[in-house]
C-alpha positions in Angstrom: -20.9 -52.8 92.4 -20.4 -51.4 89.0 -17.2 -51.0 86.9 -15.6 -47.8 85.9 -13.6 -48.0 82.6 -11.5 -45.0 81.6 -8.2 -43.8 80.2 -6.3 -40.7 81.7 -4.0 -38.2 80.0 -1.9 -35.6 81.7 -1.8 -32.3 79.9 0.6 -29.5 80.6 -1.8 -26.6 80.1 -5.3 -25.7 79.0 -4.5 -25.1 75.3 -5.7 -28.7 74.5 -9.0 -27.9 76.4 -9.5 -24.8 74.3 -8.9 -26.7 71.0 -11.3 -29.5 72.0 -14.0 -27.0 72.9 -13.8 -25.5 69.4 -14.3 -28.9 67.7 -17.5 -30.7 66.7 -15.8 -33.9 65.7 -12.7 -36.0 66.5 -12.1 -38.0 63.4 -15.4 -39.9 62.9 -16.7 -39.2 66.4 -19.3 -36.5 66.9 -18.9 -34.3 70.0 -21.5 -32.7 72.2 -20.2 -29.9 74.5 -22.0 -30.0 77.9 -20.5 -26.9 79.6 -18.5 -26.6 82.8 -19.2 -27.8 86.4 -17.6 -27.2 89.7 -16.8 -30.3 91.8 -15.7 -30.5 95.4 -14.3 -33.9 96.4 -13.2 -34.9 99.9 -11.2 -38.1 100.1 -11.7 -40.0 103.4 -9.0 -42.3 104.8 -7.3 -43.3 108.0 -4.4 -41.2 109.5 -2.1 -43.9 108.1 -3.7 -43.8 104.6 -4.9 -47.4 104.9 -7.3 -47.2 102.1 -4.8 -45.6 99.7 -2.2 -48.2 100.4 -4.8 -51.0 99.8 -5.6 -49.3 96.4 -9.0 -48.0 97.4 -10.5 -44.5 97.3 -13.5 -43.4 99.4 -14.8 -39.9 98.5 -17.6 -37.6 99.3 -18.4 -35.5 96.2 -20.5 -32.4 95.9 -21.6 -31.4 92.4 -24.5 -29.5 91.0 -26.5 -29.6 94.2 -26.0 -33.4 94.6 -23.9 -35.0 97.4 -22.8 -38.6 97.0 -20.4 -41.1 98.4 -18.4 -43.4 96.3 -15.9 -46.2 96.8 -13.4 -47.2 94.2 -11.4 -50.5 94.3 -8.0 -51.5 92.9 -7.4 -50.7 89.2 -6.6 -53.3 86.6 -5.8 -53.0 82.9 -5.7 -55.7 80.2 -3.6 -53.4 77.9 -1.9 -51.2 80.3 -3.9 -48.2 79.1 -7.6 -48.6 79.7 -8.1 -48.8 83.5 -10.9 -50.7 85.1 -11.9 -50.2 88.7 -14.9 -51.5 90.7 -17.0 -48.6 91.9 -20.0 -48.3 94.2 -21.9 -45.1 94.7 -24.8 -43.8 96.7 -26.5 -40.5 97.4 -25.4 -39.0 100.7 -27.9 -36.3 101.6 -27.2 -34.3 104.8 -23.4 -34.6 104.5 -21.1 -31.8 103.5 -17.5 -30.6 103.7 -18.3 -29.5 107.3 -20.2 -32.7 108.2 -18.3 -35.7 106.8 -19.5 -39.3 107.0 -17.7 -41.7 109.4 -17.0 -45.3 108.8 -20.4 -46.4 110.1 -22.2 -43.9 107.8 -20.1 -45.2 104.8 -20.9 -48.8 105.6 -24.6 -48.0 105.9 -24.7 -46.1 102.5 -22.3 -48.5 100.8 -22.9 -52.1 102.1 -20.1 -53.3 99.8 -17.6 -51.4 102.0 -18.3 -53.3 105.3 -15.4 -55.7 105.2 -13.0 -52.9 104.1 -14.1 -50.2 106.6 -15.0 -52.1 109.7 -12.8 -51.1 112.7 -11.4 -48.1 110.7 -11.5 -44.5 111.8 -11.9 -42.1 108.9 -10.9 -38.4 108.5 -10.4 -36.1 105.6 -7.1 -36.8 103.8 -7.4 -34.8 100.6 -9.5 -32.0 99.2 -9.9 -31.6 95.4 -11.6 -28.5 93.9 -12.2 -29.3 90.3 -13.5 -27.1 87.4 -14.5 -29.7 84.9 -15.4 -29.1 81.2 -17.6 -31.9 79.9 -17.8 -33.2 76.4 -19.7 -36.3 75.2 -18.9 -38.5 72.2 -22.1 -39.6 70.6 -22.9 -43.0 69.2 -26.4 -43.8 67.8 -27.7 -40.7 69.7 -26.3 -41.9 73.0 -23.7 -40.3 75.1 -21.3 -43.2 74.6 -18.1 -41.7 76.1 -17.5 -38.8 78.4 -14.4 -36.6 78.0 -13.7 -34.6 81.2 -11.2 -31.8 81.1 -10.1 -31.1 84.7 -8.4 -28.1 86.2 -7.8 -29.1 89.8 -6.6 -27.5 93.0 -5.5 -29.9 95.7 -5.3 -29.1 99.4 -5.3 -31.2 102.7 -5.9 -30.6 106.4 -2.6 -32.5 106.8 -0.7 -29.6 105.2 -2.6 -26.5 106.1 -2.1 -23.6 103.7 -0.4 -25.6 101.0 -2.0 -26.0 97.6 -1.1 -27.7 94.3 -2.5 -27.3 90.8 -3.0 -30.0 88.2 -4.5 -30.4 84.8 -5.9 -33.7 83.6 -8.1 -35.2 80.9 -9.9 -38.5 81.1 -12.2 -40.4 78.7 -14.7 -42.7 80.4 -16.8 -45.4 78.8 -20.5 -44.7 79.4 -22.8 -46.6 77.0 -20.3 -47.5 74.4 -18.0 -50.6 74.0 -14.4 -51.1 75.0 -13.5 -51.4 71.3 -15.1 -48.0 70.7 -13.2 -46.5 73.6 -9.9 -47.8 72.1 -10.8 -46.4 68.6 -11.6 -43.0 70.3 -8.2 -43.2 72.1 -6.4 -43.7 68.8 -8.2 -40.8 67.2 -7.6 -38.6 70.2 -3.9 -39.3 70.4 -3.5 -38.7 66.7 -5.2 -35.2 66.9 -3.6 -34.1 70.2 -0.3 -36.0 70.4 -0.8 -37.1 74.0 0.1 -40.3 75.7 -2.1 -42.2 78.1 -1.1 -42.3 81.8 -0.6 -45.8 83.2 -2.2 -46.7 86.6 -2.8 -43.2 87.9 -5.6 -41.9 90.1 -6.6 -38.4 91.2 -6.2 -39.4 94.8 -2.7 -40.6 94.2 -1.9 -37.5 92.2 -3.1 -35.1 94.9 -1.3 -36.9 97.7 2.0 -36.8 95.7 1.5 -33.2 94.7 1.2 -32.2 98.4 4.1 -34.5 99.4 1.9 -36.7 101.6 3.2 -39.9 100.1 
């Protein structure tokens, strides 16, 4: 299982996204603009939200013709800002929004999930439709950090007909160092006057927005 390391910012509107798209540098960091992708994410959980309350997120994601399943574990942070979460991911061909994997499928695709998912019955708990603008911060010709600008619409079969919008920005470490991520955060916060969110997740945000928790 790998480790996801990122920092999240909540933005009130898309003006920041437009400013970022017009820039080729943030301070000393060079930017590469990678366009926009549409992402459909289905979060799977028990009717009682067992995974959410144990600080896990199991999601089926469909993006650019690829379908994959991922499991994220509890988040920790040494500084209260940069969040670290264990993450396991596998391709999930054959599954879709209309054909969701069950617990046995998830355990087969993600062996690390066996202890967590055994004896659980899973169903769709949250749907996230995300238009994501991608930017990469380059270091020594590598895409060291990914900046994702998300415009999200949440819905859930638990509240038919109800939708909620959200706007979020996250910076994820890819090939760079933690120290580089922290330097980038300081430059980003200086240019855009934003404050990192502490201990948030998209799953939690969507459940709250739809008043499911």
